Every structure is written in C-alpha cells, then in structure tokens.
N, C-alpha and C positions, 0 to 999 in steps of 0.2 A: 357220356359215361356217368353212371349214377353212383351216389356215395351213401354208404351205410356204416353201421357199427355192429360189433359182436360183443356178447356179454355173458358171463357166468352169473345167472340170477340167484344169488345166495340169500338165505333167510335173514342175514344180518347186514345186508347192504341195501342200496336203492332198489326198491321193488320193481318187478317187471312192468307193472302198470305205470309207475312213476317215470321210469326210464323211457318207456314208449312215448308218453306224452311229451317228455323233454326232447326226444329225438324229433318228433313231429313238429314241435314248436320251433326247433332250430333248422327246419327245412331239409332234414335228411330223408332219404328215400326208403331205407330199409333197416331192420333190426333183426339180428340173428342170435338165438340162444343156444348155448352149448348143452350137451347132455352127458351125464354119467348117473346111472341108477345108484351106484355105490362105488367105493374103492376098497378092494380087499386089503385087510390090514397086513397080510403077509408081505405085500409089496415086492413080490418076486420079479415081476416085469418092470424093468427100469423105465422111468419117465424120460422121454426123449430130450427134455430141456433141463435135466439135472434134478434138483430137489423138487418134489411134487408140491405145488401150491395147495393150500388148504381149501381153496374155492372148489376144487374138483370133487370133494366129498361133502359140500355144504349147499349144493344147488337144489332149487325147487325142481319138481317134476317138469320135464320139458313141455308137455302139452298143457299143463296148468299155467305155466309162465306164458306160453304163446296165447292162450285164451285171455288171460288178464291183459296182455298187451293189445290184443286185437279189439277187445271190447271197450277200451278207453281211447281209441284213436279212430280216425276217419279215412286216412289215405295211406298211412305207413304200411309198407310190405313187412310181413311178419314171417320169419323163417327159422328153420332148424339148422344149426350150424355145428355139428350135424346130428341127425337122429341116428342112433345106433340100432339100425333095423335088425341086426343079428341078435339083439337082446329083446326083441318085441314080437309078439304074435302078429302076423300080417293082417288077420281079419279085424282085430281090435284096433290096430294101427290105422288101417284104412278108414275105419269108422271115426276115429278121433280126428284125423287130419281133414276128412271130408266135413265133419261137424264144424271145426274151426273155420275152414274156408267158407262154408255156408253162412255162418254167423257173422263173419267179417266182411261179407260182400265180395269175396273172391280175392283175398290179399295174402294168401299163403304161398311161401316158397319152401319146397320140401327138399332140404339138403339131407343126403344120406351117406352113410359110411359104415365101416366095419370096426373102427376103433383100433387101439393099440394095446390095451391091457388084457392079456390072455387069461388071467385069473378071473377078471370081471366077466368076460364072455363065458368062461367055463361055468361060473356060478349060475348062468342062465341056461345051461345045458348045451352050449354051443362048442363044438370042437374047433379050436383055432385053425386046425389044418384044412378044414373045409368051409371056413367062414365066408370066403369070397363067393363060392358057389351058392351058399345059403343066402347071402345078400342078394344076389341076382334073382333067385327064385322068389324071395319075399317081396322085392320091389315089383317084379312082374305080376305077382299075385295081387298086390295092392292096386296096381294099375288096372287089372282086370275087374276087380270089385268096383272101382270108381267108374268104369266106362261101360259095363255090361249090366243089363237088367237081371240076368241070371248068370252069375259068374261061376266059372269052374277053373280049377288049376290042378294039373297033375305033373309033379316033378319028383326029383330025388328026395327032397326034404319037405316040400309043401304039397299037400294033396287034399283037395276037397271037391266034392261034386256041387251041383247047382245050388247057389245060395242067393237069397235076397238081402240086400243091405242098402238102406237109405239113411240119411240124405246122401245124394251124390254131391261131389264138389260143385261149387258155383262156377269155377273156371272150367272151360272146355278146351281140350278133352279132359284135362285134369291139371292140378297145380304143377308148375315146373319142377322137374326132378333134377336136382343139382348134385352131381357126384363128387364127393369130397375125396381127399387123399392125393398123394403125389408119389406113391410107390411105383415100382417098375412096370406093373401091369394095369395101372389105373386107366390108361387110354382104352383098353379093351372093355372095361366096365362102362365108361362114358359112351362108347359107340354102341354097346349092347342095350342100355336102358336109360341113358341120360339125355336131358335137354341141354345141359351145360356142364362144364368142368369147373369145380369149385375148390381149388387147392389153397393151402396156405402159400403166401408169397415166398418165392425164392428166386435166385438168379437164373435158374434154368427154365422157369415157367414159360416165358415167351417163346423160346426156341421149341420147346416141347409142344406148345399149343399150335405152332405152325405145322408141325409134323402131324399132329392129331387132326387138324382141319383138312390136310391133304388126304388123309385116310378116309374121311367121312363122306357119305353120300348125301349129307344134309348139313345145314348150318348148325354148328355146335358153338354155343356161347362160351366165352371165357369170363368167369366171375371169380373174384379172389377175396379171401379173408386173410387176416394177419398182415395187412398192408401197412408199412410204416408211415409215419407222418413226414414224408419227404416229397416235395413237389417234383423232384426229378424222377422219382419212381412213378408217380402219378402220370407224368408225361410219357414215360416209357410204356406204361400199360395202356394209355389212351392211344398211342401210335399203333400198338399191337392189336387194337380193336376190342379191348376189354369192355364188357357191358356194364359191370358193376364192380366196385372195390369197397371193401369194408375193413375197418380197423378195430382191433380188440380194445375195449375199455377195461380198466382194472375194476375188480369187484370191490365194493365198499360204499360208504356213505357219500352224500353229495359233495363233501369237501374233497373226496378222492376222485369222484366221477367227473365233476364239472370242469376242473382244470384239464383233465385228459381230453375231454370233449372239445374244449377250447383249442387245445393244441392241434387236434385233428382238423378243426374248422380253419385254423390259420394255414395249415398246409393246403387245404382245398382252395382257400381264397388266393394264396400265392400262385397255385397252379392255374386257376381260372382268370387271374389278372384282376381280382377284385380286392386284393390286399391294400 
C-alpha cells in the first residue's frame, strides 16, 4: 500500500512546488491537488462539512499547480483530487493532462469527479441534473483523444469529428483514471470509465468496494483520500486491498503544513512497525 497526501494549493500557503519537494524528500508516493475554479458568493448549495473553509476559493488553477509540482520532482506521482471535468472543455483538458504527463515522464494520476456545488457548475453552463452523464462523456472523449491518432466522439453533450491532438500521454494507454465520489451510483461510473475508485474515507468504503469488485469484469483498484492519521484505519484498508491511501494536509505556511505531515508520518510508521 502506497502513501500520499492531498492539498488545496492556495496562493498564501506553501506553494505546490515546495510541497511536492517536501513530499518527495519525506518518501511519500503521491500528491493530489484539489480543484475549484471559484465559489459562488450566493452560497446556496450547503457545504457538506458545515462552514466552507476559505481555501476553497483561494486555490491556484489545478493544472498550474500540478505542473509546478511535476517539474520540481523526479519520482512523485502528481494527481488531481479531483478534477471537476464537468467544468472543463474535454479537448483542452485532454491536452493539459497529456502535456503534464509527458513533461513529468509519466507521473500523472487523473482523479475525476462532478463536484457538489451546483451554482459553481451552473456558472460553467452545466445542468446539475445531467452532470453525471456529462462527466461520463467528457472522460470518454478525453480517453479517445489520448489513445487515437484521429479521435472522434459523438454523444449527447460532447460531439466532435476527427481531430489531431499531441502530445499523447507518456503513460500507456493513458494516465490512470481515478473516479472520485461516494454517492449511491458511483460504482456505475467506476465500472463505466474508471481504473480505480477514489472516494473519501468513510466506514462503508470497504464493504462497498467488495461489492464493486464482485460486479467488475476486471481489477478495480481501491484508492482513498481523506484517510485519518489512524494506524487502525490503515490496517483495515491494507487488509481490504487498498492500493493507495492519502491524507489531506491543511493549507497554510510551513508552520501549519509540517506538523500535519509529521502526524501522518507517525501514523504510517506505527502501521508499518517502523515507529
């Protein structure tokens, strides 16, 4: 089981390049960046965790953060945790991820999701009622652009005839697609276009993963974010066959980030018996 971290890369905190170097120096395997293009000031959609933290509307652009992290490291896996594909054009998104994967030597993890803020997605022209169908089509279109010399896609929401788009990703056939979310139909999306399920940790994840794998005709990896600093939880996830676990670090300066990183490392060390 591999260990990573997640982070909202804000302009007033430790930079994505600095955090990536720190993560690599500390022997972590992966770093995932959150994405929100903006937060509507109306705040009509309630935040699932209560009061919305300010980091949600102070983040760097996801792909800029990923690029900075990738170009200052050598082995660290750099991921989106998650990319809100329903707010992005699939052709330009395919180009951006392929470019980062190519420049990094093939170290991108493409976490995808639909998000929770309905006003945010509506500002991008997305109807919340059809966002899951849109997500599926855009991911499928992105994969077609990555893997076909002359890519075409014809769907309900995404439609384009033969296009040329390079570079192709360094990874073959493409960067892993990690499907975020833990809603009631997420398993259908994982089976339709995912290489892994990438939910936030909760008490039902392990049992749901067993059912998901029973439904699959191929190996579906379990990768998690929002994992607590608890060796008992790490043991539970290891027994369940989790491929990767990541813990969210708080956004802020080094005085905030480094103690939180140390706490995560202590939990890992206790789990692995290296404490």
